C-alpha positions in Angstrom: -18.1 -19.8 -14.2 -20.7 -20.0 -11.4 -19.7 -19.0 -7.9 -18.1 -21.8 -5.9 -18.4 -22.3 -2.0 -15.6 -22.9 0.2 -15.2 -23.1 4.0 -12.3 -22.4 6.3 -10.8 -25.2 8.3 -10.2 -23.6 11.7 -13.9 -24.2 12.3 -13.2 -28.0 12.6 -10.8 -27.4 15.5 -8.7 -30.4 16.2 -10.0 -32.4 13.0 -7.1 -33.6 10.9 -6.9 -31.8 7.6 -7.5 -35.0 5.8 -11.0 -35.5 7.7 -11.9 -31.8 6.9 -11.3 -32.3 3.2 -13.2 -35.5 3.2 -16.2 -34.1 5.3 -16.6 -30.8 3.2 -16.3 -32.6 0.0 -19.0 -35.2 1.2 -21.4 -32.3 2.0 -21.0 -30.4 -1.2 -18.3 -27.7 -0.7 -16.0 -27.0 -3.5 -13.0 -25.8 -1.6 -11.3 -25.6 1.7 -9.3 -22.8 3.0 -6.7 -23.4 5.4 -5.3 -21.2 8.4 -1.7 -22.2 8.5 -1.5 -22.1 12.5 -3.7 -25.2 12.3 -0.9 -27.1 10.4 2.0 -25.9 12.7 3.0 -22.9 15.0 5.7 -22.2 12.3 5.0 -23.5 8.9 8.7 -23.0 8.1 9.3 -26.4 9.7 6.8 -28.5 7.9 8.4 -31.6 6.1 7.8 -31.5 2.2 6.7 -35.0 2.5 3.6 -34.0 4.9 2.7 -31.1 2.6 2.4 -33.4 -0.3 0.4 -35.8 1.6 -2.2 -32.9 2.2 -2.2 -32.2 -1.2 -2.6 -35.7 -2.2 -5.7 -36.0 0.3 -7.4 -33.0 -1.4 -7.1 -34.8 -4.8 -8.3 -37.9 -3.5 -11.3 -36.3 -2.0 -11.9 -34.2 -5.2 -11.9 -30.7 -3.2 -9.1 -28.2 -3.7 -7.3 -26.4 -1.0 -8.1 -23.1 -2.4 -5.6 -21.0 -0.4 -4.5 -19.7 3.0 -5.9 -17.1 5.6 -4.9 -15.9 9.1 -1.3 -15.8 7.5 0.6 -14.3 10.6 -1.4 -15.6 13.7 1.9 -17.4 14.7 4.8 -17.6 15.5 5.2 -14.5 17.7 6.9 -11.1 16.9 5.8 -10.8 13.1 5.1 -7.5 11.7 4.7 -6.3 8.0 5.3 -2.6 8.6 6.3 -2.1 12.2 9.5 0.0 13.1 11.9 -2.8 13.6 13.7 -3.8 10.5 14.6 -7.3 11.8 10.9 -8.0 12.4 9.9 -6.9 9.1 12.8 -9.1 7.3 11.7 -12.1 9.3 7.9 -11.4 8.4 8.8 -11.0 4.8 11.0 -14.3 4.9 7.6 -16.0 6.5 5.5 -14.5 4.0 7.6 -16.2 1.3 7.5 -19.4 3.0 3.6 -19.2 3.1 3.6 -18.2 -0.6 5.5 -21.5 -1.2 3.5 -23.6 1.1 0.0 -22.2 -0.7 1.6 -23.2 -4.0 2.6 -26.7 -2.9 -0.7 -27.4 -1.5 -2.4 -26.3 -4.7 -3.8 -23.2 -3.6 -4.1 -19.8 -5.3 -5.3 -17.3 -2.8 -3.7 -15.8 0.3 -6.0 -13.6 2.4 -4.0 -11.0 4.5 -6.0 -9.9 7.5 -3.5 -10.4 10.5 -4.8 -7.3 12.2 -2.2 -7.1 15.2 0.7 -7.8 12.6 -0.4 -4.6 10.6 -1.5 -2.0 13.2 0.2 1.3 13.7 2.0 0.8 17.0 2.3 3.5 19.7 5.0 6.1 18.8 4.9 5.3 15.1 3.2 7.3 12.2 0.7 6.4 9.8 2.9 7.7 7.0 5.9 5.5 8.0 3.4 2.5 8.3 2.1 3.1 4.9 5.4 3.5 3.3 6.7 0.1 4.9 3.3 -1.6 3.9 3.9 -0.6 0.2 7.4 -1.9 0.2 6.5 -5.3 1.9 3.5 -6.0 -0.3 5.5 -5.1 -3.5 8.2 -7.5 -2.5 5.7 -10.2 -1.6 3.5 -9.4 -4.5 6.2 -10.0 -6.9 7.1 -13.3 -5.0 3.4 -14.5 -5.0 3.3 -13.5 -9.0 6.2 -15.7 -9.5 4.4 -18.5 -7.8 1.1 -18.3 -9.2 -0.7 -16.8 -6.1 -2.6 -13.7 -5.2 -2.3 -11.8 -2.0 -5.8 -10.4 -1.2 -6.0 -7.6 1.3 -8.6 -7.8 3.7 -10.1 -4.5 5.2 -11.1 -5.1 9.0 -12.8 -3.3 11.8 -11.5 -0.6 14.4 -12.1 -3.5 17.1 -9.4 -5.5 15.3 -6.9 -3.1 13.9 -6.1 0.6 13.3 -4.8 0.1 9.7 -6.7 -0.7 6.5 -10.2 -0.2 7.8 -12.0 0.4 4.6 -12.2 -0.7 0.9 -10.9 2.6 -0.1 -7.8 2.4 1.9 -6.9 -1.2 0.9 -7.6 -0.1 -2.9 -5.2 2.9 -2.5 -2.6 0.5 -1.0 -3.2 -2.0 -3.9 -2.8 1.1 -6.5 0.4 2.3 -5.1 2.0 -1.3 -4.7 1.3 -1.7 -8.4 1.5 -5.5 -8.6 -1.3 -7.7 -10.3 -0.6 -10.1 -7.5 -2.0 -7.8 -4.9 -5.7 -7.4 -4.8 -8.7 -7.0 -2.7 -10.6 -9.2 -0.4 -14.0 -8.5 1.2 -15.6 -10.0 4.5 -19.1 -9.6 5.3 -18.9 -8.6 8.9 -15.9 -6.4 8.4 -17.9 -4.4 6.0 -20.8 -4.2 8.2 -18.6 -3.1 10.9 -16.4 -0.5 9.2 -18.1 0.8 5.9 -20.8 3.5 5.8 -22.1 1.9 2.5 -24.0 -1.4 2.4 -21.9 -4.4 1.6 -23.7 -4.7 -2.1 -22.6 -1.1 -2.9 -18.9 -1.8 -1.7 -18.9 -5.0 -3.9 -19.9 -3.2 -7.0 -17.3 -0.6 -6.4 -14.6 -3.4 -6.0 -15.3 -5.0 -9.4 -11.6 -4.4 -10.7 -9.9 -5.6 -7.5 -12.1 -8.4 -5.8 -10.1 -11.6 -5.7 -11.8 -13.4 -2.8 -15.0 -13.0 -0.4 -15.8 -14.2 3.0 -19.3 -15.1 4.1 -20.5 -14.8 7.7 -22.8 -12.8 10.0 -22.1 -10.0 12.4 -23.1 -12.6 15.3 -19.7 -14.2 14.1 -21.4 -17.4 13.0 -22.1 -18.7 9.5 -24.2 -17.0 6.6 -28.0 -17.8 7.2 -27.2 -18.2 11.0 -28.0 -14.5 12.0 -29.9 -11.4 10.7 -27.6 -10.6 7.6 -29.6 -10.9 4.3 -27.2 -12.3 1.7 -29.5 -11.8 -1.2 -28.3 -8.2 -2.3 -24.7 -9.6 -1.7 -25.4 -12.4 -4.0 -27.0 -10.0 -6.6 -23.9 -7.8 -6.4 -21.4 -10.6 -6.8 -23.3 -11.7 -10.0 -23.6 -8.3 -11.3 -19.7 -7.9 -11.2 -19.3 -11.3 -12.8 -17.2 -12.4 -9.8 -16.0 -15.9 -10.6 -14.1 -16.7 -7.3 -15.0 -18.5 -4.0 -17.4 -17.4 -1.4 -15.7 -18.8 1.4 -17.4 -19.5 4.8 -15.5 -18.1 7.8 -16.9 -17.9 11.4 -15.6 -16.8 14.8 -18.3 -18.4 17.0 -18.0 -22.2 16.9 -20.6 -22.8 19.4 -23.2 -24.6 16.9 -20.4 -27.1 16.2 -18.7 -27.7 12.9 -21.1 -30.0 11.2 -24.1 -27.9 11.9 -22.2 -24.7 10.9 -20.9 -26.1 7.6 -24.2 -27.7 6.7 -26.7 -24.8 7.4 -24.2 -22.3 5.8 -23.9 -24.1 2.7 -27.6 -24.8 2.4 -28.4 -21.0 2.9 -25.8 -19.9 0.4 -26.7 -22.4 -2.2 -30.3 -21.2 -1.8 -29.6 -17.4 -2.0 -27.3 -17.6 -5.0 -29.6 -19.8 -6.8 -32.6 -17.3 -6.5 -33.2 -15.2 -9.6 -33.5 -11.4 -9.4 -37.1 -10.4 -9.1 
């Protein structure tokens, strides 16, 4: 199956999700990835009817909602591995609710970034945080597996967090969790900001774990809107026979949603269609 291109919905700011789906399908995207905080501050209060309407809108537009990311941006007080048992229990409950939301929207992937909600707090220890993380992702992974969802762990940079900074660290956690529904996510700007190897090398080393991929530039804009050359990345993804989505995630919205979405897709189509030479 050829690589498919998706885009994250928070780029479109205040657009209703139905409008995002229709627009992205119209310019050629094959999936939309949703940040839960754009739907509600606390998704546990979403009416089932509203969720069903969003799924129906994606089906009408012929573009799937492929999954969720920015999982724990709201509400406040969440932590997967902090020292407070009550906060971890609340977070586990919230993660289970996100898994059900992802399922009900028709999604299959949940990207776990959430840097603030996974960092080692002052006075805590790395080892304690590690063990709590294993327990949390084992519980969430088992629920995700029951619901047909994959949780993909995202290494991030030291600018964002102090826990799970590299592919190797994330893979070690995946190996200890020992759940097939807990896998790896790679992000272009994060790899360039935290890894000593180039992204294409990281991708090839991740063949057995990679479930999802975010395309962006270190300037925080879309692929093709900065200096990052995606040709080696495209070759590496082809080489490992990656069959998931390449999803555009940006953090600098200055060019506007339409320009960012259009230029990113044009660039990705170009570089992924080029033959190795």
